[in-house]
Biopython code that builds the backbone (N, CA, C, O; Angstrom):
import numpy as np
from Bio.PDB.StructureBuilder import StructureBuilder

atoms = [
    (1, "UNK", "N", (0.950, -1.652, -0.062)),
    (1, "UNK", "CA", (-0.324, 0.415, 0.246)),
    (1, "UNK", "C", (0.771, 1.279, 0.140)),
    (1, "UNK", "O", (1.553, 1.322, 1.090)),
    (2, "UNK", "N", (1.038, 2.227, -1.201)),
    (2, "UNK", "CA", (1.593, 3.321, -0.988)),
    (2, "UNK", "C", (1.400, 4.059, 0.198)),
    (2, "UNK", "O", (0.577, 3.709, 1.044)),
    (3, "UNK", "N", (1.899, 4.764, 0.277)),
    (3, "UNK", "CA", (2.289, 5.835, 1.525)),
    (3, "UNK", "C", (2.586, 6.971, 0.895)),
    (3, "UNK", "O", (3.417, 6.954, -0.014)),
    (4, "UNK", "N", (2.091, 7.882, 1.194)),
    (4, "UNK", "CA", (2.002, 9.589, 0.627)),
    (4, "UNK", "C", (3.797, 10.239, 2.108)),
    (4, "UNK", "O", (4.039, 10.017, 3.294)),
    (5, "UNK", "N", (4.351, 10.862, 1.217)),
    (5, "UNK", "CA", (5.265, 11.703, 1.968)),
    (5, "UNK", "C", (4.469, 13.019, 3.039)),
    (5, "UNK", "O", (4.121, 14.014, 2.403)),
    (6, "UNK", "N", (4.209, 13.042, 4.447)),
    (6, "UNK", "CA", (3.554, 14.247, 5.123)),
    (6, "UNK", "C", (4.001, 15.467, 4.651)),
    (6, "UNK", "O", (3.173, 16.371, 4.533)),
    (7, "UNK", "N", (5.688, 15.745, 4.224)),
    (7, "UNK", "CA", (5.960, 17.038, 4.214)),
    (7, "UNK", "C", (5.157, 17.399, 2.751)),
    (7, "UNK", "O", (4.538, 18.439, 2.525)),
    (8, "UNK", "N", (5.336, 16.288, 1.856)),
    (8, "UNK", "CA", (4.974, 16.896, 0.603)),
    (8, "UNK", "C", (3.357, 17.133, 0.777)),
    (8, "UNK", "O", (2.907, 18.217, 0.408)),
    (9, "UNK", "N", (2.580, 16.266, 1.262)),
    (9, "UNK", "CA", (1.146, 16.885, 1.568)),
    (9, "UNK", "C", (0.682, 18.230, 2.039)),
    (9, "UNK", "O", (-0.159, 18.982, 1.546)),
    (10, "UNK", "N", (1.416, 18.354, 3.097)),
    (10, "UNK", "CA", (1.510, 19.470, 3.830)),
    (10, "UNK", "C", (2.059, 20.656, 2.834)),
    (10, "UNK", "O", (2.482, 21.580, 3.528)),
    (11, "UNK", "N", (2.149, 20.844, 1.857)),
    (11, "UNK", "CA", (2.701, 21.675, 0.945)),
    (11, "UNK", "C", (1.500, 22.369, -0.318)),
    (11, "UNK", "O", (1.356, 23.461, -0.867)),
    (12, "UNK", "N", (0.655, 20.733, -0.369)),
    (12, "UNK", "CA", (-0.447, 20.952, -1.478)),
    (12, "UNK", "C", (-1.210, 22.660, -1.233)),
    (12, "UNK", "O", (-1.040, 23.242, -0.161)),
    (13, "UNK", "N", (-1.753, 23.081, -1.986)),
    (13, "UNK", "CA", (-2.745, 24.254, -2.112)),
    (13, "UNK", "C", (-3.695, 23.748, -2.167)),
    (13, "UNK", "O", (-3.658, 22.574, -2.535)),
    (14, "UNK", "N", (-4.883, 24.291, -1.873)),
    (14, "UNK", "CA", (-6.228, 23.510, -2.083)),
    (14, "UNK", "C", (-6.855, 25.270, -2.226)),
    (14, "UNK", "O", (-6.685, 26.236, -1.482)),
    (15, "UNK", "N", (-7.478, 25.148, -3.280)),
    (15, "UNK", "CA", (-7.843, 26.595, -3.685)),
    (15, "UNK", "C", (-9.192, 26.555, -3.445)),
    (15, "UNK", "O", (-10.084, 25.745, -3.699)),
    (16, "UNK", "N", (-9.114, 27.955, -2.721)),
    (16, "UNK", "CA", (-11.064, 27.923, -2.133)),
    (16, "UNK", "C", (-11.184, 29.081, -2.344)),
    (16, "UNK", "O", (-10.449, 30.044, -2.127)),
    (17, "UNK", "N", (-12.854, 28.892, -3.103)),
    (17, "UNK", "CA", (-12.884, 30.290, -3.769)),
    (17, "UNK", "C", (-13.457, 31.740, -3.375)),
    (17, "UNK", "O", (-14.437, 31.652, -2.636)),
    (18, "UNK", "N", (-13.215, 32.572, -3.579)),
    (18, "UNK", "CA", (-13.740, 33.731, -2.879)),
    (18, "UNK", "C", (-15.284, 33.373, -2.480)),
    (18, "UNK", "O", (-16.030, 32.503, -2.928)),
    (19, "UNK", "N", (-15.511, 34.463, -1.371)),
    (19, "UNK", "CA", (-16.630, 34.339, -0.515)),
    (19, "UNK", "C", (-17.467, 34.818, -1.455)),
    (19, "UNK", "O", (-18.578, 34.437, -1.088)),
    (20, "UNK", "N", (-17.545, 35.229, -2.125)),
    (20, "UNK", "CA", (-19.224, 36.207, -3.031)),
    (20, "UNK", "C", (-19.316, 34.263, -4.022)),
    (20, "UNK", "O", (-20.375, 33.996, -4.590)),
    (21, "UNK", "N", (-18.727, 33.730, -4.041)),
    (21, "UNK", "CA", (-18.842, 32.531, -4.932)),
    (21, "UNK", "C", (-19.369, 31.456, -3.727)),
    (21, "UNK", "O", (-20.357, 30.724, -3.769)),
    (22, "UNK", "N", (-18.318, 31.620, -2.583)),
    (22, "UNK", "CA", (-18.930, 30.326, -2.333)),
    (22, "UNK", "C", (-20.484, 30.748, -1.281)),
    (22, "UNK", "O", (-20.970, 30.018, -0.418)),
    (23, "UNK", "N", (-20.912, 31.918, -1.644)),
    (23, "UNK", "CA", (-22.570, 32.618, -0.914)),
    (23, "UNK", "C", (-23.044, 32.248, -2.035)),
    (23, "UNK", "O", (-24.178, 31.885, -1.720)),
    (24, "UNK", "N", (-22.908, 32.049, -3.459)),
    (24, "UNK", "CA", (-24.147, 31.723, -4.532)),
    (24, "UNK", "C", (-24.016, 30.530, -4.493)),
    (24, "UNK", "O", (-25.049, 29.923, -4.776)),
    (25, "UNK", "N", (-22.300, 29.314, -4.017)),
    (25, "UNK", "CA", (-22.928, 27.894, -4.308)),
    (25, "UNK", "C", (-24.071, 27.161, -2.541)),
    (25, "UNK", "O", (-24.853, 26.212, -2.485)),
    (26, "UNK", "N", (-23.624, 28.141, -1.435)),
    (26, "UNK", "CA", (-24.811, 27.736, -0.285)),
    (26, "UNK", "C", (-25.938, 28.261, -0.769)),
    (26, "UNK", "O", (-26.793, 27.478, -0.354)),
    (27, "UNK", "N", (-26.842, 29.636, -1.788)),
    (27, "UNK", "CA", (-27.796, 30.008, -2.030)),
    (27, "UNK", "C", (-28.241, 28.315, -3.014)),
    (27, "UNK", "O", (-29.097, 27.484, -2.711)),
    (28, "UNK", "N", (-27.502, 28.312, -3.926)),
    (28, "UNK", "CA", (-28.140, 27.034, -4.886)),
    (28, "UNK", "C", (-28.199, 25.973, -4.262)),
    (28, "UNK", "O", (-28.979, 25.115, -4.676)),
    (29, "UNK", "N", (-27.468, 25.738, -3.192)),
    (29, "UNK", "CA", (-27.494, 24.117, -2.159)),
    (29, "UNK", "C", (-28.900, 24.290, -1.344)),
    (29, "UNK", "O", (-29.756, 23.450, -1.068)),
    (30, "UNK", "N", (-28.832, 25.507, -1.098)),
    (30, "UNK", "CA", (-30.301, 25.737, -0.279)),
    (30, "UNK", "C", (-31.351, 25.895, -0.961)),
    (30, "UNK", "O", (-32.386, 26.073, -0.318)),
    (31, "UNK", "N", (-31.418, 25.883, -2.252)),
    (31, "UNK", "CA", (-32.710, 26.267, -2.758)),
    (31, "UNK", "C", (-32.924, 25.156, -3.252)),
    (31, "UNK", "O", (-33.993, 25.111, -3.861)),
    (32, "UNK", "N", (-32.002, 23.681, -3.239)),
    (32, "UNK", "CA", (-32.013, 22.672, -4.268)),
    (32, "UNK", "C", (-32.734, 21.650, -2.754)),
    (32, "UNK", "O", (-33.561, 20.738, -2.770)),
    (33, "UNK", "N", (-31.988, 22.301, -1.567)),
    (33, "UNK", "CA", (-32.585, 21.534, -0.929)),
    (33, "UNK", "C", (-34.206, 21.984, -0.078)),
    (33, "UNK", "O", (-34.783, 21.223, 0.699)),
    (34, "UNK", "N", (-34.516, 22.856, -0.319)),
    (34, "UNK", "CA", (-35.781, 23.359, -0.236)),
    (34, "UNK", "C", (-37.100, 22.609, -1.159)),
    (34, "UNK", "O", (-38.249, 22.366, -0.789)),
    (35, "UNK", "N", (-36.435, 22.361, -2.487)),
    (35, "UNK", "CA", (-36.988, 21.843, -3.874)),
    (35, "UNK", "C", (-37.226, 20.298, -3.317)),
    (35, "UNK", "O", (-38.297, 19.714, -3.482)),
    (36, "UNK", "N", (-36.116, 19.729, -2.652)),
    (36, "UNK", "CA", (-36.672, 18.310, -2.445)),
    (36, "UNK", "C", (-36.853, 17.995, -1.380)),
    (36, "UNK", "O", (-36.739, 16.789, -1.158)),
    (37, "UNK", "N", (-37.167, 18.783, -0.384)),
    (37, "UNK", "CA", (-37.804, 18.323, 0.729)),
    (37, "UNK", "C", (-39.330, 19.103, 0.036)),
    (37, "UNK", "O", (-40.278, 18.318, 0.014)),
    (38, "UNK", "N", (-39.511, 19.953, -0.291)),
    (38, "UNK", "CA", (-41.327, 20.179, -0.339)),
    (38, "UNK", "C", (-41.447, 19.207, -1.620)),
    (38, "UNK", "O", (-42.649, 19.092, -1.862)),
    (39, "UNK", "N", (-40.618, 18.404, -2.607)),
    (39, "UNK", "CA", (-41.874, 17.485, -3.569)),
    (39, "UNK", "C", (-42.631, 16.831, -2.360)),
    (39, "UNK", "O", (-43.832, 17.028, -2.540)),
    (40, "UNK", "N", (-42.424, 16.164, -1.251)),
    (40, "UNK", "CA", (-42.983, 15.143, -0.653)),
    (40, "UNK", "C", (-44.450, 16.118, -0.488)),
    (40, "UNK", "O", (-45.624, 15.760, -0.584)),
    (41, "UNK", "N", (-43.968, 17.243, -0.253)),
    (41, "UNK", "CA", (-45.204, 18.238, 0.282)),
    (41, "UNK", "C", (-46.144, 18.912, -0.882)),
    (41, "UNK", "O", (-47.360, 18.759, -0.770)),
    (42, "UNK", "N", (-45.677, 19.581, -1.889)),
    (42, "UNK", "CA", (-45.881, 20.397, -2.821)),
    (42, "UNK", "C", (-46.287, 19.271, -3.912)),
    (42, "UNK", "O", (-47.347, 19.581, -4.456)),
    (43, "UNK", "N", (-45.753, 18.072, -4.378)),
    (43, "UNK", "CA", (-46.263, 17.638, -5.694)),
    (43, "UNK", "C", (-47.740, 17.110, -5.376)),
    (43, "UNK", "O", (-48.758, 17.293, -6.043)),
    (44, "UNK", "N", (-47.597, 16.471, -4.288)),
    (44, "UNK", "CA", (-49.016, 15.837, -3.550)),
    (44, "UNK", "C", (-50.274, 16.670, -4.415)),
    (44, "UNK", "O", (-51.144, 16.324, -5.214)),
    (45, "UNK", "N", (-49.771, 18.199, -3.664)),
    (45, "UNK", "CA", (-50.765, 18.949, -3.525)),
    (45, "UNK", "C", (-51.239, 19.781, -5.288)),
    (45, "UNK", "O", (-52.176, 20.539, -5.538)),
    (46, "UNK", "N", (-50.316, 19.317, -6.075)),
    (46, "UNK", "CA", (-50.393, 20.348, -7.374)),
    (46, "UNK", "C", (-50.995, 19.334, -7.979)),
    (46, "UNK", "O", (-51.709, 19.630, -8.937)),
    (47, "UNK", "N", (-50.867, 17.806, -7.569)),
    (47, "UNK", "CA", (-51.306, 16.399, -8.437)),
    (47, "UNK", "C", (-52.946, 17.004, -8.107)),
    (47, "UNK", "O", (-53.743, 17.109, -9.039)),
    (48, "UNK", "N", (-53.248, 17.298, -6.991)),
    (48, "UNK", "CA", (-54.572, 17.458, -6.642)),
    (48, "UNK", "C", (-54.884, 18.798, -7.485)),
    (48, "UNK", "O", (-55.928, 18.645, -8.120)),
    (49, "UNK", "N", (-54.515, 19.599, -7.612)),
    (49, "UNK", "CA", (-54.903, 20.788, -8.046)),
    (49, "UNK", "C", (-54.841, 20.583, -9.470)),
    (49, "UNK", "O", (-55.948, 20.810, -9.958)),
    (50, "UNK", "N", (-53.909, 20.214, -10.407)),
    (50, "UNK", "CA", (-54.425, 19.492, -11.764)),
    (50, "UNK", "C", (-55.228, 18.642, -11.878)),
    (50, "UNK", "O", (-55.647, 18.515, -13.028)),
    (51, "UNK", "N", (-55.826, 17.673, -10.805)),
    (51, "UNK", "CA", (-57.335, 16.746, -11.050)),
    (51, "UNK", "C", (-58.393, 17.659, -10.806)),
    (51, "UNK", "O", (-59.313, 17.719, -11.621)),
    (52, "UNK", "N", (-58.387, 18.616, -9.457)),
    (52, "UNK", "CA", (-59.542, 19.359, -9.852)),
    (52, "UNK", "C", (-59.771, 20.232, -11.116)),
    (52, "UNK", "O", (-60.860, 20.247, -11.692)),
    (53, "UNK", "N", (-58.752, 20.921, -11.502)),
    (53, "UNK", "CA", (-58.816, 21.807, -12.864)),
    (53, "UNK", "C", (-59.305, 20.773, -14.027)),
    (53, "UNK", "O", (-59.775, 21.189, -15.086)),
    (54, "UNK", "N", (-59.170, 19.549, -13.765)),
    (54, "UNK", "CA", (-59.487, 18.853, -15.161)),
    (54, "UNK", "C", (-60.862, 18.445, -14.731)),
    (54, "UNK", "O", (-61.724, 18.835, -15.517)),
    (55, "UNK", "N", (-61.294, 17.793, -13.739)),
    (55, "UNK", "CA", (-62.782, 18.088, -13.351)),
    (55, "UNK", "C", (-64.039, 18.820, -13.880)),
    (55, "UNK", "O", (-65.156, 18.555, -14.324)),
    (56, "UNK", "N", (-63.038, 20.181, -13.515)),
    (56, "UNK", "CA", (-64.256, 21.549, -13.714)),
    (56, "UNK", "C", (-64.091, 21.461, -14.951)),
    (56, "UNK", "O", (-65.241, 21.276, -15.349)),
    (57, "UNK", "N", (-63.307, 21.470, -16.002)),
    (57, "UNK", "CA", (-63.253, 21.863, -17.227)),
    (57, "UNK", "C", (-64.037, 20.767, -17.443)),
    (57, "UNK", "O", (-65.165, 21.163, -17.736)),
    (58, "UNK", "N", (-63.952, 19.164, -17.434)),
    (58, "UNK", "CA", (-64.513, 18.257, -17.957)),
    (58, "UNK", "C", (-66.336, 18.104, -17.814)),
    (58, "UNK", "O", (-67.189, 17.516, -18.479)),
    (59, "UNK", "N", (-66.356, 18.819, -16.798)),
    (59, "UNK", "CA", (-67.923, 19.049, -16.276)),
    (59, "UNK", "C", (-68.313, 20.378, -16.657)),
    (59, "UNK", "O", (-69.318, 20.748, -16.050)),
    (60, "UNK", "N", (-67.769, 21.346, -17.594)),
    (60, "UNK", "CA", (-68.010, 22.447, -18.466)),
    (60, "UNK", "C", (-67.829, 21.907, -19.684)),
    (60, "UNK", "O", (-68.485, 22.766, -20.272)),
    (61, "UNK", "N", (-67.500, 21.237, -20.489)),
    (61, "UNK", "CA", (-67.942, 20.513, -21.502)),
    (61, "UNK", "C", (-68.797, 19.393, -21.577)),
    (61, "UNK", "O", (-69.145, 19.128, -22.728)),
    (62, "UNK", "N", (-69.226, 18.675, -20.713)),
    (62, "UNK", "CA", (-69.970, 17.614, -20.957)),
    (62, "UNK", "C", (-71.385, 17.760, -20.180)),
    (62, "UNK", "O", (-72.140, 16.800, -20.029)),
    (63, "UNK", "N", (-71.707, 19.280, -19.623)),
    (63, "UNK", "CA", (-72.613, 20.061, -19.464)),
    (63, "UNK", "C", (-73.544, 20.553, -20.542)),
    (63, "UNK", "O", (-73.437, 21.729, -20.889)),
    (64, "UNK", "N", (-74.556, 19.680, -21.177)),
    (64, "UNK", "CA", (-75.286, 20.509, -22.100)),
    (64, "UNK", "C", (-76.548, 21.425, -21.643)),
    (64, "UNK", "O", (-77.022, 21.083, -20.559)),
    (65, "UNK", "N", (-77.110, 22.417, -22.215)),
    (65, "UNK", "CA", (-77.866, 23.017, -21.786)),
    (65, "UNK", "C", (-79.487, 22.628, -22.808)),
    (65, "UNK", "O", (-79.476, 22.420, -24.021)),
    (66, "UNK", "N", (-80.375, 22.620, -22.184)),
    (66, "UNK", "CA", (-81.308, 21.748, -22.540)),
    (66, "UNK", "C", (-81.996, 22.788, -23.647)),
    (66, "UNK", "O", (-82.237, 23.959, -23.354)),
    (67, "UNK", "N", (-82.205, 22.366, -24.608)),
    (67, "UNK", "CA", (-82.798, 23.176, -25.639)),
    (67, "UNK", "C", (-84.366, 23.365, -25.681)),
    (67, "UNK", "O", (-84.798, 22.418, -26.339)),
    (68, "UNK", "N", (-85.191, 24.004, -25.355)),
    (68, "UNK", "CA", (-86.388, 23.740, -25.167)),
    (68, "UNK", "C", (-87.403, 23.600, -26.946)),
    (68, "UNK", "O", (-87.372, 24.327, -27.938)),
    (69, "UNK", "N", (-88.123, 22.436, -26.665)),
    (69, "UNK", "CA", (-88.924, 21.927, -27.901)),
    (69, "UNK", "C", (-90.079, 22.845, -28.451)),
    (69, "UNK", "O", (-90.741, 22.488, -29.426)),
]
sb = StructureBuilder()
sb.init_structure("model")
sb.init_model(0)
sb.init_chain("A")
sb.init_seg("    ")
for serial, (resi, resn, name, xyz) in enumerate(atoms, 1):
    if name == "N":
        sb.init_residue(resn, " ", resi, " ")
    sb.init_atom(name, np.array(xyz, "f"), 0.0, 1.0, " ", f" {name:<3s}", serial, name[0])
structure = sb.get_structure()
């Protein structure tokens, strides 16, 4: 199993993005987390809303006015 030289490893530079880039990344990750967590709540509500709209328009289209004879 190869081993690294501790002194060489300690000399490695790890680039850190500027604070504004870090804040942008955090914002994106926060929005993503909210989206993922809200899917379990928001998706069923959206499906129900679509179902209600479908039923409303279906009833509008299939309800005929009677024409007096």
